[in-house]
C-alpha positions as CSV (number, residue, x, y, z in Angstrom):
1,M,17.4,13.8,13.5
2,P,18.6,15.0,10.1
3,D,17.0,13.8,6.8
4,T,18.7,11.4,4.5
5,D,21.7,12.7,2.5
6,I,22.5,10.5,-0.4
7,T,25.1,10.8,-3.1
8,L,24.5,9.2,-6.5
9,S,26.9,9.6,-9.4
10,G,28.7,12.3,-7.5
11,A,25.6,14.4,-7.1
12,P,24.1,14.9,-3.5
13,F,20.4,15.1,-2.8
14,V,18.2,14.7,0.2
15,I,15.3,12.5,0.9
16,L,13.0,14.3,3.3
17,W,11.4,11.2,4.6
18,R,11.0,12.5,8.2
19,E,8.8,15.4,7.0
20,P,5.0,15.2,7.3
21,D,3.1,15.1,4.0
22,D,-0.4,14.9,2.6
23,G,-0.2,11.2,1.8
24,I,-1.0,9.2,-1.3
25,W,-4.6,10.5,-1.1
26,E,-3.7,14.1,-0.9
27,K,-5.8,14.8,2.2
28,R,-6.9,18.4,2.8
29,S,-6.5,18.4,6.5
30,G,-2.9,19.2,7.0
31,R,0.3,17.3,6.7
32,R,0.8,14.2,8.8
33,Q,3.3,11.3,9.3
34,H,1.8,8.9,6.7
35,I,3.3,5.5,7.0
36,H,2.8,4.6,3.3
37,S,4.9,7.6,2.4
38,K,7.7,6.3,4.6
39,V,7.4,2.9,3.0
40,M,7.7,4.4,-0.5
41,A,10.8,6.4,0.6
42,W,12.3,3.2,1.8
43,S,11.5,1.6,-1.6
44,A,13.1,4.5,-3.5
45,I,16.4,4.0,-1.7
46,D,16.1,0.2,-2.0
47,C,15.6,0.4,-5.8
48,A,18.4,2.9,-6.2
49,Q,20.7,0.7,-4.1
50,R,20.0,-2.4,-6.2
51,L,20.3,-0.5,-9.5
52,L,23.4,1.6,-8.7
53,G,25.2,-0.3,-6.0
54,S,25.9,0.6,-2.4
55,F,25.7,4.2,-1.2
56,D,25.1,6.0,2.0
57,G,21.5,6.2,3.0
58,A,19.0,5.6,5.8
59,K,17.1,2.6,4.6
60,D,17.4,0.9,8.0
61,D,16.3,4.1,9.8
62,I,13.2,4.3,7.7
63,A,12.4,0.7,8.2
64,R,12.9,1.0,11.9
65,Y,10.5,4.0,12.0
66,V,7.9,2.1,10.0
67,L,8.1,-1.1,12.1
68,T,7.9,0.8,15.4
69,E,6.1,4.1,15.0
70,G,3.9,2.7,12.2
71,F,2.9,-0.6,13.7
72,D,0.3,-1.0,16.5
73,K,1.0,-4.2,18.5
74,E,-2.4,-4.3,20.0
75,M,-4.1,-4.1,16.6
76,N,-1.3,-6.3,15.1
77,S,-1.4,-4.0,12.1
78,F,0.4,-1.2,10.5
79,V,-1.4,2.1,10.8
80,A,-2.1,5.0,8.4
81,I,-0.5,7.7,10.5
82,A,2.3,7.2,13.1
83,G,0.9,7.1,16.6
84,E,-2.8,6.8,15.5
85,R,-5.0,3.7,15.1
86,D,-6.7,4.0,11.7
87,V,-5.8,1.8,8.8
88,D,-5.4,2.7,5.2
89,A,-5.6,0.5,2.1
90,S,-2.3,1.9,0.9
91,L,-0.6,-0.1,3.6
92,L,-1.2,-3.2,1.5
93,Y,1.7,-1.9,-0.7
94,A,4.2,-2.8,2.1
95,A,3.9,-6.4,1.0
96,R,5.0,-5.5,-2.5
97,V,8.1,-3.4,-2.0
98,G,9.8,-5.7,0.4
99,I,10.1,-3.7,3.6
100,V,8.5,-6.7,5.2
101,K,8.0,-10.2,3.7
102,P,4.5,-10.7,2.3
103,D,3.8,-13.5,4.8
104,D,5.3,-11.7,7.8
105,P,2.8,-11.9,10.7
106,R,2.7,-8.1,10.8
107,M,1.7,-7.9,7.2
108,L,-0.9,-10.7,7.6
109,G,-2.3,-8.8,10.5
110,T,-2.5,-5.6,8.4
111,I,-4.3,-7.5,5.6
112,A,-6.8,-8.8,8.2
113,A,-7.4,-5.3,9.8
114,I,-7.9,-3.7,6.4
115,R,-10.4,-6.4,5.3
116,E,-12.2,-6.1,8.6
117,K,-12.4,-2.3,8.8
118,L,-12.3,-1.3,5.1
119,G,-13.5,-4.4,3.2
120,R,-16.8,-5.3,1.8
121,D,-16.8,-8.6,0.0
122,D,-14.3,-8.2,-2.9
123,L,-14.1,-4.4,-2.5
124,V,-11.9,-2.2,-0.3
125,F,-12.3,1.4,0.7
126,R,-9.2,3.5,0.7
127,Y,-9.8,4.6,4.4
128,D,-12.7,5.1,6.7
129,T,-14.1,8.5,5.8
130,R,-16.1,8.6,9.0
131,S,-13.1,8.7,11.2
132,T,-10.4,10.2,8.9
133,E,-10.0,13.9,8.8
134,D,-9.5,14.6,5.1
135,G,-11.3,17.9,4.5
136,L,-13.9,16.1,2.3
137,P,-17.5,15.2,2.9
138,T,-18.1,11.8,4.5
139,G,-18.7,8.9,2.2
140,E,-17.4,7.6,-1.1
141,G,-17.3,4.5,-3.2
142,A,-14.9,1.6,-2.7
143,F,-11.6,2.2,-4.5
144,L,-11.0,-0.4,-7.2
145,A,-7.2,0.0,-7.1
146,C,-7.2,-0.8,-3.4
147,S,-9.3,-3.9,-4.1
148,M,-6.6,-5.0,-6.6
149,W,-3.9,-4.3,-4.0
150,L,-5.7,-6.7,-1.7
151,V,-5.5,-9.4,-4.4
152,E,-1.8,-8.7,-4.8
153,A,-1.0,-8.8,-1.1
154,L,-2.9,-12.1,-0.7
155,A,-1.2,-13.7,-3.7
156,L,2.3,-12.7,-2.5
157,A,1.5,-14.2,0.9
158,N,0.8,-17.5,-0.7
159,R,-3.0,-17.2,-0.2
160,R,-3.6,-17.6,-3.9
161,D,-7.0,-19.3,-3.7
162,E,-8.4,-16.4,-1.8
163,A,-6.7,-13.9,-4.1
164,A,-8.0,-15.6,-7.2
165,E,-11.6,-15.7,-5.9
166,I,-11.5,-11.9,-5.2
167,F,-9.9,-11.3,-8.5
168,E,-12.6,-13.1,-10.4
169,K,-15.3,-11.1,-8.6
170,L,-13.5,-7.8,-9.5
171,L,-13.2,-8.8,-13.1
172,R,-17.0,-9.0,-13.3
173,R,-17.3,-5.4,-12.2
174,A,-15.8,-4.1,-15.5
175,N,-18.1,-2.4,-18.0
176,D,-19.2,-3.9,-21.3
177,V,-15.8,-3.3,-23.0
178,G,-13.7,-4.4,-20.0
179,L,-12.8,-1.0,-18.6
180,F,-12.8,0.0,-14.9
181,S,-13.5,3.3,-13.1
182,E,-11.9,4.8,-10.1
183,E,-14.6,3.7,-7.6
184,V,-17.6,1.5,-7.4
185,D,-20.8,1.7,-5.4
186,P,-20.8,-1.4,-3.2
187,D,-24.6,-1.4,-3.0
188,N,-25.5,-1.3,-6.7
189,G,-22.2,-1.9,-8.5
190,E,-22.4,1.4,-10.3
191,L,-19.0,2.6,-11.6
192,L,-18.1,5.9,-10.0
193,G,-15.4,8.6,-10.3
194,N,-12.8,9.0,-13.0
195,F,-13.4,6.8,-16.0
196,P,-11.4,5.0,-17.2
197,Q,-9.0,5.1,-14.3
198,A,-5.3,4.3,-15.1
199,L,-4.5,3.4,-11.4
200,T,-7.2,0.8,-11.4
201,H,-5.9,-0.8,-14.6
202,I,-2.3,-0.8,-13.3
203,G,-3.5,-2.5,-10.2
204,L,-5.4,-5.0,-12.3
205,M,-2.3,-5.9,-14.3
206,N,-0.1,-6.2,-11.2
207,A,-2.7,-8.4,-9.4
208,A,-2.9,-10.7,-12.4
209,L,0.9,-11.0,-12.5
210,C,1.0,-11.8,-8.8
211,L,-1.4,-14.7,-9.4
212,T,1.3,-16.1,-11.8
213,D,4.9,-17.1,-11.1
214,E,6.0,-14.0,-13.1
215,G,4.7,-11.6,-10.5
216,R,6.1,-13.2,-7.4
217,T,9.6,-11.7,-7.3
218,P,9.0,-9.7,-4.0
219,R,8.1,-13.0,-2.3
220,E,10.9,-15.1,-3.8
221,S,13.6,-12.5,-3.2
222,G,12.9,-12.4,0.5
223,R,14.0,-8.8,0.6
224,T,13.2,-7.2,4.0
225,S,14.8,-4.8,6.4
226,H,16.9,-5.8,9.4
227,A,14.9,-3.5,11.6
228,P,13.8,-4.9,15.0
229,R,10.7,-7.0,15.2
């Protein structure tokens, strides 16, 4: 099938959403059909549509792909790569952008799968380095941004007590001046990786907003695709 041709303000451009890519984590093992990338392509079209009005696009095509090729019914979870069975913490972002409602059973199943396979108390690993071919040595710390995304997904799904409990634990992982790193060692709490890490702090702010009424617009708007369940 062709990629998505879109015209905005008279200028044509193409969203190559069907192309494989290296994913949000820039894995060094060859390009694959990462579901998070498809979700973000859907979000780009959705945002442009709401800002600029109706235009030709393939928002429903992308949603249909995500909800079929990117969802494993047996696992009741979205998957990191189409046709495979590993999960990835970036899938938590689907709750935020509106491709499915935050309390959709498929989203709740994804949250549960990520917590089971990648979670450790309040912390979340970005993916399982033991089973994911990423071109890097096995093992790394838990990603604090991913842990913040879990707070956000739970809050948007109206599980605010759980979200708040995790958020409070994460806040206690900051250093003496309230800053966070990229990763944390789940065994000893040592801050690892890039420091300070902007992505972690953006996640922190978004999580905090989602625990208030101000940050609940994705949930309240009810925006979702009309792709088949």
